[in-house]
C-alpha positions in Angstrom: -87.6 8.9 -1.1 -86.4 12.3 -2.4 -86.4 15.7 -0.8 -89.7 16.8 -2.2 -91.4 13.7 -0.9 -89.7 14.2 2.5 -91.1 17.8 2.7 -94.6 16.4 1.8 -94.4 13.8 4.6 -93.4 16.5 7.1 -96.3 18.8 6.1 -98.8 15.9 6.3 -97.6 14.9 9.7 -97.7 18.5 10.9 -101.3 18.8 9.8 -102.1 15.5 11.6 -101.4 17.2 14.9 -104.4 19.5 14.5 -108.1 19.3 13.5 -108.7 20.1 9.8 -111.0 22.9 10.6 -108.5 24.8 12.8 -107.4 28.2 11.5 -103.7 29.1 11.7 -101.3 31.7 10.5 -98.5 29.1 10.5 -97.7 25.7 11.9 -94.3 24.9 13.1 -92.4 21.6 13.7 -89.1 21.7 15.6 -87.2 18.4 15.4 -84.0 17.4 17.2 -82.3 14.5 15.3 -79.9 12.2 17.1 -78.2 9.0 16.0 -81.3 6.9 16.5 -83.7 9.1 18.4 -85.7 12.2 17.7 -87.6 14.8 19.7 -90.3 17.1 18.4 -92.3 20.1 19.4 -95.3 21.3 17.4 -96.7 24.8 17.5 -99.7 26.5 15.9 -99.7 30.3 15.6 -102.9 32.2 15.1 -103.5 35.9 15.6 -100.1 36.3 17.2 -100.7 33.5 19.8 -98.7 30.3 19.8 -100.2 27.1 21.2 -99.4 23.4 21.2 -101.9 20.6 20.3 -103.7 19.3 23.4 -105.2 15.8 23.6 -104.5 15.0 19.9 -102.4 11.8 19.6 -100.3 11.3 16.5 -100.9 7.9 14.9 -97.9 5.5 15.4 -97.4 5.2 11.7 -97.2 9.0 11.3 -94.6 9.2 14.0 -92.6 6.4 12.3 -92.9 8.1 8.9 -91.7 11.4 10.4 -88.6 9.8 12.0 -87.8 8.0 8.8 -88.1 11.2 6.8 -85.9 13.4 9.1 -83.3 10.7 9.1 -83.4 10.7 5.3 -83.0 14.5 5.2 -80.1 14.3 7.7 -78.3 11.6 5.7 -79.0 13.2 2.4 -77.6 16.6 3.5 -74.5 14.9 4.9 -74.0 13.0 1.6 -74.6 16.0 -0.6 -73.1 18.9 1.4 -70.8 17.1 3.9 -72.6 19.0 6.7 -74.2 17.2 9.7 -77.6 18.5 10.8 -78.8 18.0 14.3 -82.3 19.4 13.9 -84.7 21.3 11.7 -87.6 23.7 11.9 -90.3 23.3 9.3 -92.8 26.1 9.1 -96.0 25.6 7.1 -98.4 28.4 6.0 -102.1 28.3 5.0 -101.3 28.6 1.3 -99.2 25.4 1.6 -95.9 27.3 1.2 -93.2 26.4 3.7 -89.8 27.2 5.0 -87.2 24.8 6.4 -84.2 25.7 8.5 -81.6 23.3 9.6 -79.7 23.3 12.9 -76.0 22.5 12.7 -75.2 22.4 16.4 -76.2 19.7 19.0 -78.9 20.8 21.4 -78.5 20.2 25.2 -80.9 17.2 24.8 -78.6 15.6 22.2 -75.4 16.4 24.2 -76.8 14.5 27.1 -73.9 13.6 29.5 -71.1 15.2 27.3 
């Protein structure tokens, strides 16, 4: 896997949370990345209103692909920059352009009992 392939997997999994006919201004995936666990939130924004998918279950393989992909990005960034990421926000637009932002601090969920 390379970075371009990883971004493609994330975009495809993000689309899988919604019906193909749904309109949006942007879709957003927020991931927290721990040592062996992840947590995600998905949002759709349309006409200034944010909503989360209701009743749409992500296929198990898509969830596994997403976890594998974010672990790859985490490990790749650590190897190439020396910086540890603890999360990311992937924003996808209708024209297929995207933005990705990395989180360099642990969230409360990842800190757990620290």
